[in-house]
N, C-alpha and C positions, 0 to 999 in steps of 0.2 A: 238922227233917226236910229231906231233900235237895230241891234245886230240882226235880228230875224228879218227885219224889213230890208236891210242892206243886202242880205244874201238871197232872200226868197221872193221879195215883193215884185209884182208887176203893177203897172198903173191900174188904179181902181176903176172899175166900170160902174157907173151910177146905175143902181138897180131901179126898176120900175116901182112905183109906189102902188102897192096892191090894196092898200086900205086896211091891212091887218095890223098896222102900227098906227096908234093914235098918239096925239100929244100926251106926254106923261101926266097922269092924273095926280091930284093931290093925294098924299099918302093916306089921308083920313077917309078918302072916298073909294068905294069899290070900283074895280075896273068894269067897264061896260063891255059885255061880250060882243065881238064883231062877227058878222056872218061869214067873213072870209078868213077867219083865224084858222080854220081847218081846211082851207082850200089848198090843194097841193102846190099850185103856182105861188101862192102867197107864202107858204111855208118855205119853199126853196128860195124865194127872194130875200126873206129876212135872214135865213141862215147864211146866204152868200154875203149879205151886207155885214153881218156880225163877224163872220170869218175874215173877210177882207179888212175890216177895221182892225182886228187884232193882229193880223200879220204885219201891219205897218205902225203899230203903236206899242210902246213898252208896257211891261207888266208893272203894276203899282208896287210890287215887291221885288223889282229887279235889282235894287240895291242890296237885297238880302239873300237872294237865291239865284243860282246860275241856271242856264236853260236846259240842264239835264236833271233838274230837281223835280220834286213832286208837283209843284205848282204848274210848271210847264208840262210835266208828264200827264197830268190830268187834262190839260188843254189838248195835247196831242191825241188823246183817246177820242175826243170829240172831232178833231180835225180828220182823223182817220175815218170815222164814220161818215163825215161829210164828203171826204174825197171819193168815196165809193159811189156817191149818188150825184155829185156836182156836175158831171158831164164836161169837165175841163181839167187838164192835167196839173195845173199849177199847185193844187193843194197836195196831191200825192208827191209832186216834185219837191215841195217844201219839206215834207217829212223825210224824203230820201236825202236831201241836202243836210238836214239836221243830223240824221244818223251817221252820215259820212263825216260830218264835222266832229262828232264825238267818237269816231272810230267804232261805233256800235257798242261802246262800253257803258255798262250801268254807272250810275254816279258812285262816288268813291267809297262810301261807308259799306263795309262788307255785309253786315247783317241788317242794317236799318231799312225797314220796309219802304220808306219814302224814296230811297235811292234805287229801288227796284222798279219804280213806276214807269220810267222811260222805256224799260225793256218790253213793256206791253206793245209799244209801237214798233220797236225793232222786230219783234217776233211776228207781228202781223204783216210787216213788210217781207220778212223771210218767207212766210207762207204764200205770199204772192210771187216772189222772185226766186226762192230757193238758192240764194247766194249764201254759202256757209259763213262768210264774213259777218253777216247779220246775226248769226246764231251763236257762234262760238264764244264770244265774251260773256254773254248772259249764261250760257250753259256752264262755263267754267266757274262763274260766281256761284250758281246754285249747287253745282257739284261740290264745291268747297263747303257750303253750308250743310249739305247732306253728310259729308264726311266729318264735319266738326260742328254738330248742332249745339246751339246755345241752350243751356238749361237754367238760365237766370230766372229770377222771380219776375212775375208780371206786376208786382207792386210798383207803381209808377215812380215813386220817389226813392227807389233803391237803385244804386249804381248798376248799370248793365241791363235795366229793364227795356231799354230801347233796342236791344239785340233780339227781343221777342216782339210778337204782335200784341203789345201791351196797351195800345190805345185804339179806339174803334176806327179811326181814319185808316189805320194800317191794313184793314181788310179790303179796302179798295186798291191800295198801293201795290201790295205784294202778291196775294193769292192769284189774281188773274194772270200774273206773269208765270207763276208755276204751272197753272192750267194750260197756258199757251205753249209752254215748253214741252209739256206732255204731247200736245197735238203735233208739235214740230218733230218730235223724236220718237214717239210711241213708248217712251220709257215710263212705266206706271209708278216708279218711285217718286216722281214729281207730284203726281196726284195724291199719293199716299201721304207724303209729308204735308202738302197743302191742306188736305182735309183734316189730318190729325191736329195741326196747329190752329186751324180755323176754330175747331170745336173746343180746344183748350181755351182760346181767347173768349169764345162765346160763353162757355160755362162760367167764366170769370166776370165778364162785363155786361152780360145780357140780363135785364130785369124781366123775369118771366111773368110777373104780374102786369107790367106795363107794356111788354112786347117792344121795348126800346133798349138801346145800348147807352150805358154811361160812357162818357168820352174816355175816361181812365179811372183808376182807383181813387184818385183825389176827389172824385165827385160822388162817391158812394154816400157820404153823409152830408153833402152840401144841399142847401135848399134855396129856392128863390125867395124874394121878400114876401111873397104870398104864402110861403110854406110848401110850395110844390117842389117835387124833385127836379133836378137840373138835367134836362135832356136836350142837348144842343141840336138844332135843326141840321146844320151841315154835317155834323158828326154822324147822325143817323142817315143822312143822305149818302155819305160815303159808303156805309154798310149796305143800304138797300140797293144802291147802284152797283156795288161790288158783287152782289149775289148773281145778277144776270151775267156779269162778265166772267164769272166762274162757270155758271151753268152752260153758257155757250160752248164750253170746251170740256164739260164733264160728261162722259158717256152715259147714255140712257140707262145702261144696266149697272152703273156704279152703285155700290151698296149704300153710299151716303147721299145719293141724289134725292130720295124722298125726304130726307131730313133737311137738306137745303131748300127744297121746294116748300116744305111746311114753314120753315123760318121766314121765307120770302112772303108767303101768304099772310102769316100772322102779323108781321111787321107792316105790310101794306094795309091791312085792315085797320090797324091802330093809327097809322099815319094819315089815312083817309079821314079819320075823325078830327084830325088836327088842322085840316085845311081851313083857311079863313074865307069869309064871304067873298072877298075880292079875287079868290082863286089861288093865292100864294100862301106860304107858310111864314111864320115869324121865327126869329132866332131861337126863342125858347118854345119848344113844342107844347109844353103843358102850361105855360104862363105867357101866352101871347100878349096879354094886356100890358105887361111890364115892358115889352119890346114891340111897340105898335108899328114900327117901320117895316114895310115889306122887305123880303130878303130873297134874292134870286139864285144863289148858288145851291143852297139846300133844296129850294123849290125846283130848280132845274133837274137835280138828281131824282127827286120824287116823281116828276112828270115823266122822265125817261123810264124809270122802273115801272110805273103804272102802265105806260103804253107798251113797254116790252112784255109785261105780264099778260096784258090782254092779247097782244099779238101771238103769244106762245100758248094761249089757252089756260094759263095758270090763274088769271083773275077774271071775274065776271064782267063781260063787256057792259051789260046794263047798269051795273053798279059803279064801275070805274070810268066809263067813257065820259060822263058829264064832268067828273073831276079833272080828267085830262084836258077836256075842252076849256074849262075855266082856267086851269093852270097854264096851258099854253098861251091862251089869249092874254092872260095877265103878264106872263113872261115877255111876250112881244111888246106889251105896253111899256115895258122898262127898257126898250131899245130906242136910242136917240136916232134921228134921221140919218146921221152919219154912220150908224152901225155900232156905236158904243153901248154895251150892255151895262146898265146902272144897277144900283141897289145890291151890290155884291159885298157881303160882309168881309172886311179885311182878314188877313191871316190871324188865326187865334185858336182857342181851344174851348170856348164856351160862349154863351149868348152875350152880345155887347150892343151898345148903341153905336151908330156909325153914320157917316156922311151919306145921304141917299145917292149922291152922284158917284160914289166909289165903284170901281170896276177892278177885276183882276182875271188872269188867264184861266184859272180853274173854274170860275163862274162861266166863262165862255165855253170851256170844255163841256160842262154840264148842259148848257143851252144847246150845243150842237148834238150831243147825245140825245137829248130830249127830242129835238126836231127830227132826227133820223128815224126815231121810232114812231113819232106822231105821223110822219109822212107815210110810213108803212100802214098805219091804222087807217089813214084816209085813202091810200092808194095801194092796196095789197100787192106784194111783189109776185 
């Protein structure tokens, strides 16, 4: 059994079958919307099933990444969202046990954004419990970066580029940690650095004509077989989901808040046009025909961001609610009866073909984030 299961798992409770999960449809067929897909009881039931399955099953990439890395860090963001609404302590307790096991330390690479992701969960737990042990290691790491900022090039194939936010995924991994550290300490230097670096990366990787992000500079001149630009679904999902996680901790009067909100709306409008008839998105946003298999990790982040945007009044309910409904229904259609979330593209950097049965923890994190916001949409807090 996986180490997370050994440390944190309790016997799984079989969830009631609320009808919002159907047998997996053939990938060539659109998902059939279920009337209970946006029923609050059904949403909670499928979130519990997915969370419980992941707690007792290994990550597909566990031979490559430790449990303080970005793959798990993304999962923990979703688990934290679920723990706040689950109504039972085991999910919060699992996150506490994880933090204690790592002594609340970020992963080992000082500058690498991926190694900051786990600190989002540490800081959220700190904001609940105010235990300085949960705060100090992350604060020490980011203070070091403030004192010794990297000035390396963002060009991805140049040595040292990974010390900057030089790939679009990094905007989910690190900026929300800086924003949460500001909330925890009141020190505006963390927000100033975060915002400055975010917009440097955006000026470099954001295609203003398409309102989408290149994954990194290697993709500026690459094209799909159809001649379309290469815009990776999960890569843009990382960004679109990262913006809410920053805005949640960005003061209303911050001078850059309108800029973040405009970016969020512009991206959301574009990504809305890329949704496929079955409710999900494909690995390549502009060339879905070349990658016909539905994909749940990028889709989960999009549904999360859309629902968050509607809940916050940043996106039009009438325009985005149907897309959220279709997206959530299609996501739940990719959950097996035992709780395994399928159709998660494996670790990568661009659109790929993959086994439809594949799953991984970051896809589950996206799913739980999505469910937490869809539930608010259905049952306002």
